[in-house]
DRENTORMI-335329 format. One line per 5 residues: number of its first residue (from 1); for each residue z, x, y of C-alpha. Coordinates in nm, 4 decimals. Each point is the difference from the previous one (the first is absolute). Layout:
residues N
NUM) Z X Y  ...
//
This chain:
residues 68
1) 0.3243 -1.8301 0.1660  -0.3678 0.0360 0.0792  0.0688 -0.0225 0.3740  0.2332 0.2985 -0.0092  -0.2458 0.1905 -0.2168
6) -0.2866 -0.0790 0.2382  0.2121 0.1076 0.2953  0.0913 0.3302 -0.1686  -0.3627 0.0688 -0.0922  -0.1167 -0.0684 0.3567
11) 0.2645 0.2389 0.1332  -0.1076 0.2709 -0.2439  -0.3668 -0.0419 0.0800  0.0556 -0.0022 0.3753  0.1872 0.3311 -0.0102
16) -0.2542 0.2692 0.0998  0.1751 0.2597 -0.2175  -0.0735 -0.2205 -0.3007  -0.3328 -0.1449 0.1118  -0.1437 0.3494 0.0567
21) 0.1373 0.1555 -0.3189  -0.2119 -0.0437 -0.3155  0.2965 0.0739 -0.2281  0.2124 -0.2618 0.1726  -0.2867 -0.2469 -0.0270
26) -0.0026 0.0514 -0.3775  0.3685 -0.0905 -0.0055  -0.0558 -0.3076 0.2181  -0.2858 -0.1115 -0.2248  0.2162 0.0380 -0.3111
31) 0.2686 -0.2153 0.1634  -0.2496 -0.2564 0.1301  -0.1679 -0.0338 -0.3388  0.3290 -0.0007 -0.1931  -0.1465 0.2903 -0.1984
36) 0.3020 0.1471 -0.1744  -0.2117 0.2509 -0.1950  -0.1397 0.1449 0.3238  0.3488 -0.0002 0.1529  0.1403 0.1876 -0.2974
41) -0.2835 0.2528 0.0169  0.0601 0.0570 0.3713  0.3733 0.0424 -0.0659  -0.0707 0.2424 -0.2838  -0.2322 0.2028 0.2228
46) 0.2663 0.0150 0.2723  0.2619 0.1137 -0.2511  -0.2338 0.2729 -0.1240  -0.0757 0.1082 0.3564  0.3700 0.0352 0.0807
51) 0.0911 0.1472 -0.3387  0.2506 -0.2689 -0.0959  0.0202 -0.2423 -0.2901  0.0118 -0.3787 0.0174  0.3804 -0.0188 -0.0278
56) 0.0471 0.2480 0.2843  -0.2454 -0.1963 0.2156  0.1834 -0.3265 -0.0659  0.3337 0.1608 0.0901  -0.1481 0.1446 0.3217
61) -0.1461 -0.3398 0.0938  0.3332 -0.1735 -0.0644  0.1806 0.2569 0.2115  -0.2574 -0.0367 0.2801  0.0303 -0.3789 0.0073
66) 0.3768 -0.0047 -0.0553  -0.0195 -0.1710 -0.3390  0.2934 0.0760 -0.2318
//
């Protein structure tokens, strides 16, 4: 689904809250480059910042997005 991926990336990049945020740009670049190592590092940093472990973060994300 490259068209859907391109569309999503354009929407992310056109959002001023993302375009003007260096941390968000790192996330967008990890997604764009399919860089799972960078994505995992960003996720780990976020978990450390919020004082939660990976399992807690996954459960919070599932709850947020309504995933059982």
